[in-house]
C-alpha positions as CSV (number, residue, x, y, z in Angstrom):
1,M,54.7,39.4,-103.4
2,S,54.6,38.9,-107.0
3,G,57.1,36.6,-108.5
4,E,57.9,39.4,-111.4
5,T,58.6,42.2,-108.6
6,W,60.8,40.1,-106.8
7,W,63.1,39.2,-110.0
8,T,62.9,42.8,-110.8
9,K,64.2,43.9,-107.4
10,L,66.7,40.7,-107.0
11,N,68.2,41.7,-110.6
12,A,68.8,45.5,-109.3
13,K,70.8,44.4,-106.2
14,V,72.7,41.9,-108.6
15,R,73.6,44.8,-110.8
16,I,74.9,47.1,-108.0
17,L,77.0,44.2,-106.5
18,S,78.3,43.6,-110.3
19,K,79.4,47.1,-110.4
20,N,80.5,47.0,-106.8
21,V,83.0,44.1,-107.9
22,A,84.0,46.0,-111.2
23,V,84.8,48.6,-109.3
24,F,87.1,47.1,-106.6
25,A,88.8,44.7,-109.4
26,V,90.1,47.8,-110.9
27,A,91.3,49.4,-107.8
28,G,93.0,46.1,-107.0
29,T,94.7,46.2,-110.3
30,I,95.5,49.7,-110.3
31,I,97.4,48.8,-106.5
32,A,99.1,46.3,-107.9
33,Y,100.1,47.8,-110.9
34,W,101.3,50.7,-109.1
35,N,103.3,48.3,-106.1
36,T,104.8,46.6,-108.9
37,F,105.6,49.8,-110.8
38,E,107.3,51.3,-107.8
39,D,109.2,47.6,-107.8
40,K,110.6,47.8,-111.3
41,I,111.8,51.6,-110.5
42,A,113.6,50.9,-107.3
43,D,115.3,47.3,-109.4
44,R,116.6,49.2,-112.0
45,H,118.1,52.4,-109.6
46,E,119.5,49.6,-107.5
47,R,121.3,48.0,-110.7
48,A,122.4,51.3,-111.9
49,W,123.7,52.4,-108.6
50,S,125.5,49.0,-108.4
51,V,127.4,49.7,-111.6
52,I,128.2,53.2,-110.6
53,R,129.5,52.0,-107.2
54,T,131.8,49.3,-109.4
55,A,132.9,52.2,-111.4
56,M,134.3,54.9,-108.4
57,Q,136.3,51.2,-106.6
58,W,137.7,51.0,-110.5
59,S,138.5,54.4,-110.3
60,K,139.9,54.3,-106.7
61,D,142.6,51.5,-107.6
62,G,144.0,53.3,-110.1
63,W,142.0,52.1,-113.2
64,G,139.9,53.8,-115.7
65,G,138.1,53.4,-119.0
66,N,134.2,52.0,-119.2
67,V,132.6,49.6,-116.7
68,G,129.0,50.7,-117.9
69,Q,129.1,53.9,-115.7
70,N,127.3,56.0,-118.8
71,N,124.0,54.1,-118.9
72,A,123.9,53.8,-115.2
73,I,123.8,57.6,-115.0
74,E,121.4,58.1,-118.1
75,I,119.2,56.0,-116.7
76,L,119.3,57.6,-113.2
77,T,118.8,61.5,-114.6
78,R,117.0,60.9,-118.0
79,D,113.6,62.4,-116.1
80,C,115.7,65.6,-115.1
81,H,114.9,68.0,-118.1
82,S,112.4,66.0,-119.5
83,W,108.7,68.1,-120.3
84,S,107.6,65.8,-117.5
85,T,109.4,68.3,-115.0
86,A,107.3,71.5,-116.3
87,P,104.8,72.4,-113.9
88,P,102.0,72.7,-113.1
89,L,101.9,68.6,-114.3
90,S,105.6,68.0,-112.8
91,Y,103.4,67.4,-109.4
92,V,101.8,64.4,-110.7
93,L,104.0,63.1,-113.6
94,S,106.7,63.2,-111.1
95,Y,105.0,59.6,-109.9
96,F,105.4,58.3,-112.8
97,F,108.6,59.7,-114.4
98,Q,111.4,59.1,-111.3
99,D,114.9,59.0,-112.9
100,C,116.3,62.0,-111.7
101,V,118.0,61.1,-108.8
102,P,121.3,62.9,-107.5
103,L,124.4,62.0,-108.6
104,Q,126.6,64.5,-106.4
105,S,130.1,63.6,-104.7
106,L,131.1,61.1,-107.4
107,T,134.7,60.2,-107.4
108,L,135.7,59.0,-110.8
109,K,138.6,60.1,-112.0
110,A,140.3,58.8,-115.8
111,M,136.9,57.0,-116.8
112,D,135.6,57.4,-119.8
113,F,132.7,59.6,-120.3
114,R,132.7,59.9,-124.3
115,S,128.8,60.8,-125.4
116,L,127.5,60.8,-122.2
117,Q,124.4,62.4,-121.7
118,S,122.9,63.6,-118.7
119,S,121.3,66.9,-117.7
120,G,121.5,65.7,-113.6
121,N,123.2,66.9,-111.0
122,L,126.4,66.0,-110.4
123,S,127.8,68.7,-107.9
124,D,130.9,68.0,-106.1
125,S,132.0,65.3,-108.2
126,F,135.4,64.3,-109.4
127,F,136.1,63.9,-112.4
128,A,140.1,64.4,-113.1
129,C,141.5,63.7,-116.2
130,S,138.2,62.0,-117.3
131,N,137.3,61.4,-121.3
132,F,134.3,64.0,-121.6
133,G,134.4,64.5,-125.6
134,N,131.2,64.9,-127.3
135,A,129.4,64.4,-123.9
136,D,126.3,66.4,-123.5
137,L,125.7,68.0,-120.5
138,R,123.3,70.4,-121.1
139,Y,121.5,71.9,-118.3
140,A,123.3,69.8,-115.9
141,T,124.0,71.3,-112.2
142,L,127.8,70.8,-112.3
143,R,128.3,72.8,-109.1
144,N,131.7,72.2,-107.5
145,V,132.7,69.9,-110.0
146,R,136.2,69.5,-110.4
147,F,137.4,68.8,-114.3
148,H,141.2,68.9,-113.6
149,A,143.1,68.1,-116.4
150,A,140.3,66.5,-118.0
151,D,139.1,66.3,-121.4
152,L,136.2,68.5,-122.7
153,K,136.7,68.4,-126.4
154,D,133.4,69.0,-128.5
155,A,131.2,68.7,-125.2
156,D,128.1,70.7,-125.0
157,L,127.6,72.5,-121.7
158,S,125.3,74.9,-122.7
159,N,123.1,76.2,-119.8
160,A,124.7,74.0,-117.2
161,D,124.9,75.3,-113.8
162,L,128.9,75.7,-113.3
163,S,129.5,77.6,-109.8
164,N,132.4,77.2,-108.7
165,A,133.2,75.0,-111.6
166,C,137.3,73.9,-111.7
167,F,138.4,73.7,-115.5
168,Y,142.4,73.3,-114.3
169,K,144.1,71.9,-117.2
170,A,141.2,70.4,-118.9
171,N,141.5,70.7,-122.5
172,L,138.3,73.0,-123.2
173,A,138.8,72.7,-127.4
174,G,135.4,72.9,-129.0
175,V,133.4,73.1,-125.4
176,K,129.7,74.7,-125.9
177,L,129.2,77.0,-123.1
178,N,126.1,78.8,-124.2
179,G,124.3,80.3,-121.5
180,V,126.1,79.2,-119.2
181,K,125.0,80.1,-115.5
182,N,127.4,81.0,-112.2
183,L,130.8,80.6,-114.3
184,D,133.4,82.6,-112.9
185,T,134.8,83.1,-116.7
186,K,138.4,83.7,-114.8
187,T,138.6,80.2,-114.2
188,L,138.4,79.3,-117.9
189,L,142.2,80.8,-118.2
190,N,143.2,77.9,-116.2
191,A,142.6,75.6,-118.9
192,C,143.8,75.2,-122.3
193,I,143.0,73.9,-125.8
194,L,144.4,71.3,-127.3
195,K,145.2,71.4,-131.0
196,L,145.7,68.4,-132.7
197,P,148.1,66.9,-134.9
198,G,146.5,67.5,-138.9
199,E,143.8,70.1,-137.3
200,S,145.0,73.9,-139.2
201,K,143.9,75.9,-136.2
202,R,142.4,74.7,-132.9
203,A,139.3,74.9,-132.1
204,E,138.1,77.7,-129.5
205,I,135.3,77.7,-127.1
206,V,131.8,77.8,-128.5
207,S,129.8,80.5,-126.5
208,D,126.6,83.3,-126.7
209,I,128.1,85.1,-123.8
210,P,130.4,88.4,-124.8
211,E,132.6,87.7,-121.6
212,I,133.4,84.1,-122.9
213,Q,134.1,84.5,-126.3
214,G,136.4,87.4,-125.0
215,I,138.6,85.1,-122.8
216,S,138.4,82.1,-125.1
217,T,141.5,83.1,-127.1
218,K,143.5,84.3,-124.4
219,I,143.2,80.3,-122.8
220,P,146.6,78.9,-123.5
221,D,147.3,76.0,-125.5
222,C,147.8,72.4,-124.1
223,V,151.1,71.6,-123.5
224,D,150.2,67.7,-124.7
225,Y,147.6,65.2,-124.4
226,I,148.6,63.7,-121.5
227,R,148.1,66.4,-118.6
228,C,147.1,64.2,-115.3
229,G,150.9,63.4,-114.8
230,N,151.5,61.7,-110.9
231,W,149.8,64.6,-108.8
232,D,150.0,64.0,-105.4
233,A,146.3,64.7,-103.7
234,S,147.6,68.4,-102.5
235,K,148.4,69.8,-105.6
236,W,144.7,68.8,-107.1
237,D,143.4,72.3,-106.7
238,C,142.5,74.6,-109.3
239,G,146.0,76.6,-109.6
240,E,144.6,80.0,-108.2
């Protein structure tokens, strides 16, 4: 074998080996990145859940207000109605956009949810006496949610699923109910609309659904701003 032939074969083997090493290096980088990516998601979700657990304990102890629950809920639900959820790309993109965690059965009474933005699944939750002023809950899943005596002034619930949702004594002034799903409109008569001092007239419900438009003016006025009182658990019904 001549020196030139031997050198040519050696070069060919080196090139093949270099390509294989490069492939394994890229694969290793991808695997390492993915593991880090998954850890970051898990850490982000755990920190958000920790805030929600704190808020639930805060509420259970009889306190109210804001302990960071809005930001936590937004983190856990920000991908629930994003472009990444539309098929067929959703099957691939769901691995990268994982911030759509079901948040059913939360108990957060008398908490501050003003300007909350969430399209997530909050079904079976208890939000009595909480303030949802200007909240953006479009496309949210709100089945069996209890909004007893909550303040929903100017909140946007358009296209939300409101199956068996309860608005007993809730302030619905200016609330947007365009395209809502599964709402029993008769339950709105258990709510009220609060006319604030200085307002020339009360703010009616905004909706593109004729049945809701017809019932809005029949909803009674709220007697006063604070509607919770010292109700016991047996009275937390929907007033049917």
